[in-house]
C-alpha positions in Angstrom: -93.6 -17.2 23.9 -90.9 -19.7 24.3 -88.7 -17.6 21.6 -89.5 -13.9 23.3 -88.5 -15.7 26.9 -85.4 -16.5 25.4 -84.9 -12.9 24.0 -85.6 -11.2 27.1 -83.3 -13.7 29.5 -80.4 -12.7 26.8 -81.0 -9.0 27.1 -81.3 -9.4 30.9 -78.1 -11.2 30.8 -76.3 -8.5 28.6 -77.6 -6.0 30.8 -76.4 -7.4 33.8 -72.7 -7.8 32.2 -72.6 -4.2 32.2 -72.9 -4.0 36.2 -70.9 -7.4 36.9 -69.1 -9.6 35.0 -70.2 -13.4 35.4 -68.5 -16.3 33.6 -68.1 -19.8 33.8 -64.5 -21.4 33.1 -64.3 -23.9 30.3 -67.5 -23.2 29.5 -67.8 -20.7 25.8 -71.3 -21.8 25.1 -72.3 -20.1 28.4 -69.9 -17.2 28.2 -70.9 -16.3 23.9 -74.2 -15.1 25.7 -73.3 -12.1 27.4 -71.1 -11.1 24.1 -67.8 -10.3 26.2 -64.8 -8.7 23.8 -62.2 -10.8 22.1 -58.6 -10.2 22.5 -57.9 -8.6 19.8 -56.6 -5.0 20.1 -56.0 -2.2 18.1 -54.3 0.8 18.6 -54.7 2.6 15.0 -56.4 5.1 13.9 -57.1 4.4 10.4 -58.4 1.7 8.0 -59.0 1.6 4.3 -62.3 3.0 4.5 -62.0 5.5 7.1 -58.4 7.0 6.1 -59.4 9.5 3.4 -62.3 10.9 5.5 -60.9 10.9 8.6 -57.4 12.2 7.8 -58.7 15.1 5.7 -60.8 16.4 9.0 -57.8 16.0 11.1 -55.6 18.2 8.5 -58.1 20.7 8.1 -58.0 21.6 11.6 -55.0 23.3 10.5 -55.7 27.1 9.9 -53.6 27.2 6.9 -55.7 24.2 5.7 -58.7 25.6 6.4 -57.7 28.8 4.4 -56.7 27.7 1.7 -59.8 25.5 1.1 -61.9 28.6 1.4 -59.5 30.2 -1.4 -60.2 28.0 -3.8 -63.8 27.8 -3.1 -63.4 31.6 -4.0 -61.3 31.3 -6.6 -64.2 29.3 -8.7 -66.7 32.6 -8.8 -65.9 34.4 -12.0 -66.6 37.7 -10.6 -64.0 38.1 -8.0 -61.8 35.7 -9.4 -58.4 37.0 -11.2 -56.4 33.8 -11.2 -56.9 30.4 -12.2 -58.1 27.8 -9.7 -55.2 25.2 -10.5 -52.8 27.7 -8.7 -54.5 26.8 -5.0 -55.9 23.6 -5.8 -52.2 21.7 -7.2 -50.1 23.0 -3.9 -52.9 22.4 -1.5 -53.3 19.1 -2.9 -49.8 18.3 -2.5 -49.6 19.4 0.9 -52.3 17.3 2.2 -50.6 14.2 0.2 -47.7 14.3 1.7 -49.0 14.6 5.3 -51.3 11.7 4.3 -48.2 9.9 3.3 -46.6 10.3 6.6 -49.8 9.7 8.5 -50.5 6.6 6.7 -46.4 5.3 7.5 -47.3 6.0 11.1 -50.7 4.0 11.1 -49.1 1.2 9.3 -46.6 1.0 12.2 -49.4 0.9 14.5 -51.0 -1.9 12.4 -47.8 -3.8 12.5 -47.4 -3.6 16.0 -51.2 -4.6 16.6 -50.3 -7.9 14.3 -47.3 -8.5 16.2 -49.0 -8.8 19.8 -52.3 -10.2 18.4 -50.6 -13.2 16.5 -48.3 -13.6 19.8 -48.5 -17.5 20.8 -50.1 -18.8 24.1 -50.9 -22.3 25.5 -54.6 -22.6 26.0 -56.1 -25.8 27.3 -58.7 -26.9 24.2 -60.3 -30.5 25.3 -58.1 -31.0 27.8 -55.0 -30.6 25.8 -52.8 -27.5 25.6 -53.0 -26.0 22.0 -50.9 -22.8 21.1 -52.9 -20.4 19.7 -52.4 -16.4 19.0 -53.5 -14.1 21.6 -56.4 -13.2 19.4 -57.9 -16.5 19.8 -58.2 -16.1 23.5 -61.4 -15.6 24.8 -63.0 -15.2 28.3 -63.1 -18.5 30.3 -60.5 -20.0 28.5 -57.6 -21.3 31.0 -54.0 -20.0 29.9 -50.5 -21.8 31.1 -47.7 -19.2 30.9 -44.0 -19.9 31.3 -41.6 -18.0 32.8 -40.2 -14.8 30.9 -44.0 -14.7 29.4 -46.5 -11.8 28.6 -49.7 -12.6 30.3 -52.3 -12.1 27.6 -55.4 -11.0 29.4 -56.4 -10.1 32.9 -55.9 -13.4 34.7 -57.3 -15.3 37.9 -54.3 -17.9 39.0 -55.7 -20.9 39.4 -52.0 -23.0 40.3 -48.5 -22.3 40.0 -45.1 -23.7 40.0 -43.9 -22.1 43.6 -45.0 -22.9 47.1 -48.2 -21.7 48.6 -49.1 -20.5 44.6 -46.8 -17.7 44.6 -46.0 -16.2 41.0 -43.6 -13.1 40.7 -44.1 -10.9 38.2 -42.7 -7.9 36.1 -44.8 -4.7 36.0 -43.0 -2.5 34.0 -45.2 -2.4 31.2 -47.7 -1.1 33.5 -46.2 1.3 36.1 -42.7 1.1 34.8 -41.4 -0.2 37.9 -38.9 -3.1 37.2 -39.1 -4.8 40.9 -40.6 -8.0 40.9 -44.2 -8.5 42.9 -45.9 -11.3 44.1 -49.3 -12.4 43.0 -50.9 -15.8 45.0 -53.3 -18.5 43.5 -56.6 -19.3 45.3 -56.0 -21.7 48.1 -59.0 -23.9 47.0 -57.4 -24.1 43.2 -53.4 -24.5 44.0 -53.8 -28.3 44.7 -54.7 -28.8 41.2 -50.7 -28.5 40.0 -49.8 -29.1 36.7 -52.3 -31.7 36.3 -54.5 -31.2 33.0 -57.0 -33.4 33.5 -58.1 -31.7 37.1 -57.7 -28.2 35.5 -59.5 -29.0 31.9 -62.3 -30.1 34.5 -62.4 -27.0 36.5 -65.9 -25.7 36.1 -66.0 -22.9 38.4 -68.0 -19.9 38.0 -66.6 -16.4 38.6 -68.8 -13.1 39.4 -66.4 -10.2 39.7 -66.9 -6.5 38.8 -67.5 -4.9 35.1 -64.2 -4.0 33.3 -62.7 -0.8 34.7 -59.2 0.8 34.5 -58.4 0.6 38.5 -54.9 -1.3 38.3 -55.0 -1.6 42.4 -58.2 -2.8 42.9 -60.3 -5.9 41.9 -63.3 -7.6 43.8 -65.0 -10.7 42.7 -66.0 -14.4 43.8 -65.5 -17.9 42.8 -68.2 -20.2 43.3 -67.1 -24.0 42.7 -68.2 -27.2 44.6 -70.6 -25.2 46.8 -68.3 -23.1 48.3 -67.8 -19.2 47.7 -64.3 -17.8 47.8 -63.3 -14.1 47.5 -61.0 -13.0 45.1 -58.8 -9.8 45.3 -56.5 -8.0 43.2 -53.7 -10.5 45.0 -55.0 -13.3 42.5 -55.2 -11.4 39.4 -52.4 -10.9 36.6 -53.0 -8.0 34.7 -52.1 -8.0 30.7 -48.7 -6.4 30.1 -47.3 -7.9 33.1 -44.2 -10.5 32.4 -43.9 -14.2 34.7 -40.8 -14.3 36.4 -38.9 -16.8 38.3 -41.6 -19.0 37.9 -41.7 -22.2 35.8 -45.3 -22.4 35.1 -48.4 -20.7 35.7 -51.9 -21.5 35.0 -54.8 -18.5 35.2 -58.7 -17.8 33.7 -59.1 -15.2 31.0 -61.7 -12.8 33.0 -61.1 -9.6 31.0 -59.6 -9.7 27.4 -58.9 -7.2 24.6 -60.3 -3.7 25.3 -61.9 -4.6 28.6 -58.4 -5.7 29.8 -57.4 -2.6 32.6 -54.3 -2.1 30.3 -56.2 -1.2 28.0 -58.4 0.3 29.7 -55.9 2.7 30.9 -55.0 3.3 27.2 -58.3 5.0 26.0 -58.7 6.0 21.8 -55.7 7.2 19.5 -56.3 10.7 19.6 -55.0 13.4 16.9 -51.8 14.9 18.8 -50.9 18.3 18.2 -47.5 19.7 19.7 -46.8 22.8 21.1 -45.3 23.8 17.5 -48.5 23.0 15.7 -50.2 25.4 18.4 -48.0 27.5 17.8 -48.0 27.3 14.1 -51.7 27.8 14.1 -51.4 31.0 16.4 -48.6 32.3 13.8 -51.3 31.4 10.7 -54.2 33.3 12.4 -52.2 36.5 13.0 -50.7 36.0 9.3 -54.6 35.9 8.2 -55.8 39.0 10.1 -53.1 40.8 8.6 -54.2 40.1 5.2 -58.0 40.5 6.2 -57.0 44.0 7.3 -55.0 44.5 4.3 -57.5 43.5 2.2 -60.2 45.7 4.0 -58.0 49.3 3.7 -57.7 48.2 -0.2 -61.4 48.0 -0.6 -62.1 51.5 1.4 -59.4 52.7 -0.7 -61.2 51.2 -4.2 -64.4 52.3 -2.8 -63.0 56.1 -2.4 -61.6 55.6 -5.7 -64.7 54.4 -7.6 -67.0 57.4 -5.7 -64.6 60.1 -7.0 -63.4 59.0 -10.1 -64.2 56.0 -11.2 -68.1 56.4 -11.9 -67.5 59.3 -14.2 -65.5 57.1 -16.5 -68.0 54.1 -17.2 -68.2 54.9 -20.8 -64.6 53.8 -20.8 -64.2 51.4 -17.9 -67.3 50.1 -18.0 -68.9 47.9 -14.6 -69.1 44.3 -14.9 -72.8 42.9 -15.7 -73.0 41.3 -12.6 -73.1 45.1 -10.6 -76.3 47.0 -10.4 -76.4 50.1 -12.4 -76.4 53.1 -10.9 -79.7 54.4 -12.8 -81.6 51.4 -11.1 -80.0 51.2 -7.7 -77.9 54.3 -6.8 -74.3 54.9 -7.7 -74.0 54.0 -3.9 -74.9 51.0 -3.7 -73.4 49.9 -7.1 -70.0 51.2 -5.6 -70.7 49.0 -2.2 -71.2 45.9 -4.2 -67.8 46.7 -6.1 -65.8 47.4 -3.2 -67.4 43.7 -1.9 -66.4 41.7 -4.5 -62.9 43.6 -4.5 -62.6 42.6 -1.4 -62.6 38.8 -1.8 -60.7 40.0 -5.0 -57.7 40.9 -2.9 -57.7 37.9 -0.2 -57.1 36.0 -3.8 -54.4 38.0 -5.1 -52.7 38.3 -1.9 -53.1 34.7 -0.6 -48.8 34.0 -0.9 -49.0 36.0 2.2 -50.2 32.9 4.2 -47.4 30.2 3.6 -48.9 27.1 2.6 -45.4 25.2 2.1 -44.7 25.9 5.7 -46.5 23.0 7.3 -44.6 20.6 4.6 -41.3 22.0 5.6 -41.9 21.0 9.0 -43.6 18.1 8.0 -40.3 16.8 6.5 -37.9 17.8 9.1 -40.0 15.6 11.4 -39.8 12.9 9.1 -36.1 13.0 8.8 -35.7 13.6 12.5 -37.6 10.2 13.2 -35.1 8.4 10.5 -32.1 10.1 12.9 -33.6 8.3 16.0 -34.1 5.1 14.4 -30.5 5.1 13.2 -28.7 6.7 16.2 -25.6 4.2 17.3 -25.7 5.6 20.7 -29.0 4.8 21.5 -28.5 1.2 20.7 -29.0 -1.3 23.9 -27.2 -4.4 23.4 -28.9 -7.5 25.0 -27.3 -10.4 22.4 -29.9 -11.6 20.3 -32.7 -8.8 21.7 -30.5 -6.1 21.2 -33.0 -3.4 19.9 -32.2 0.7 19.1 -34.3 3.6 19.8 -37.6 3.6 17.8 -39.8 6.8 17.1 -43.2 5.3 16.8 -44.8 8.6 15.2 -42.7 11.4 13.6 -45.4 13.5 15.0 -44.1 14.3 18.6 -40.3 14.5 17.7 -40.1 18.3 18.7 -41.6 17.4 22.0 -38.6 15.5 23.2 -36.9 16.9 26.4 -39.3 19.5 26.9 -39.8 19.0 30.5 -42.4 21.1 32.1 -43.5 19.4 35.4 -41.8 16.8 37.5 -43.6 14.4 40.2 -41.9 12.6 42.6 -42.5 10.3 45.4 -39.1 8.9 46.3 -38.3 11.7 48.9 -34.8 10.0 49.9 -33.6 11.2 47.2 -34.2 14.9 48.1 -33.0 14.4 51.4 -29.3 13.7 53.0 -29.1 10.9 55.6 -26.4 11.0 57.7 -25.6 8.1 60.2 -22.3 8.4 62.7 -21.0 5.8 65.0 -21.6 6.9 68.7 -22.0 4.4 71.4 -21.6 0.7 71.2 -21.7 -1.9 74.2 -19.7 -5.0 73.6 -20.2 -7.8 76.5 -21.6 -5.6 78.9 -19.0 -2.7 78.6 -20.1 0.7 77.4 -18.1 2.0 74.8 -18.4 5.6 73.7 -18.5 8.3 76.5 -16.1 10.5 77.0 -15.0 11.0 80.8 -12.8 13.5 82.8 -10.5 12.7 85.6 -13.2 12.6 88.0 -15.1 10.1 86.1 -18.1 12.4 85.0 -19.2 12.2 81.5 -18.5 15.1 79.0 -21.1 16.2 76.8 -19.9 16.7 73.3 -21.8 19.2 70.8 -19.5 18.8 67.7 -21.8 16.8 64.9 -20.3 18.2 61.8 -17.6 15.2 61.3 -17.0 12.0 62.9 -15.0 11.8 66.0 -15.1 8.9 68.3 -13.5 10.3 71.4 -13.5 6.8 73.8 -10.2 5.3 73.1 -10.9 2.5 75.3 -12.4 0.7 72.6 -9.3 1.2 70.2 -7.4 0.0 72.9 -9.3 -3.2 73.6 -9.6 -4.2 70.1 -5.7 -4.0 69.8 -5.2 -5.9 72.9 -7.7 -8.4 71.6 -9.9 -8.3 74.5 -13.0 -7.6 72.4 -14.6 -9.9 70.4 -17.4 -8.1 68.1 
């Protein structure tokens, strides 16, 4: 009974975690019951076990590879094959192997990037002391201390900062591309802890908030601490990928980690990307295959006509294969139909060179060389002292997509309008300047607005006589 009750209690907690997140600060024993995600991220597509099957599945989504696989199967049938299966197997293996090596190289780069991010150091409070640990060791409920110009390791609730009123300045270019600084604020109830490790390490509040989602501008939650409930909004949250700026230090509680962070929720899974060139090549190969089938069909019909008109009368000299039904048993029409059908597949094997299997290899070589060209382009080098960096082609699949703009979305309407301000009037020490008057003292209306013309000369005269102080 007691064991069963613990099981149902734990299952209930896991079910509630799908609807909302509940955690206790500095209490890993409690948080471990919910099996929250760790802070390890993974953007790679393959591992040692899945590389071969997954990569082959992706490669055979190409029409040419599928065609040559079918052709290889047909060449194992002796009744229709007139050439060795090796003539198709070796080129197909070379094509698949070359593409697999390129895909493996791209995925190794992703693994290196993931390893570099997961091994970044972060100061975590353990047993009342600060401990430098990799990001992969950070867990939900941990308290992290960040310093200026440091990346935020996970989605955090700000506890206290070095700035007045608990303000923290962040840069969000990794999230939305904006380089202007934004402000976040610590909760008023926790800001008084300051930089006191004894206070922060004894912080035992309980946080109840929304489940992980990809909304960057919204957050709802509550902090229960010292018999008080404090609402938590998006202004109190630091998201993974942000950079702390103009703030000496900042403490935060990990709410979402790893794949549950809003940054990773917006990233989605790594998919097999096909460029417009790949789609065009597939359409091109389909057209070539249709042409090949049409040629084979025409040859099959002509073969049947020849066998019916001439070939069946020379079976004593040119006997049919043993696999073909004899005319005495099935009739000449049935025998010729079987011969034509087998010859149809034979023609496909004979005319297989119409489909260019080396086309994909040529394209992959060009992509790989182009990616190296991008990596070593001296004109795409950013000089920043020790942090100088050049352009990096993180994948060799999408190079030909560069510079192809199909849609432009812009919310910067000010860049599309012409704002012109002209100096028309001024009031200085109670005297109005800018009106043009005639001899009778009446104001003359001026309709000319194309260029700046200030007709009232009294302001210029007063300025020269130093009777006006602006």
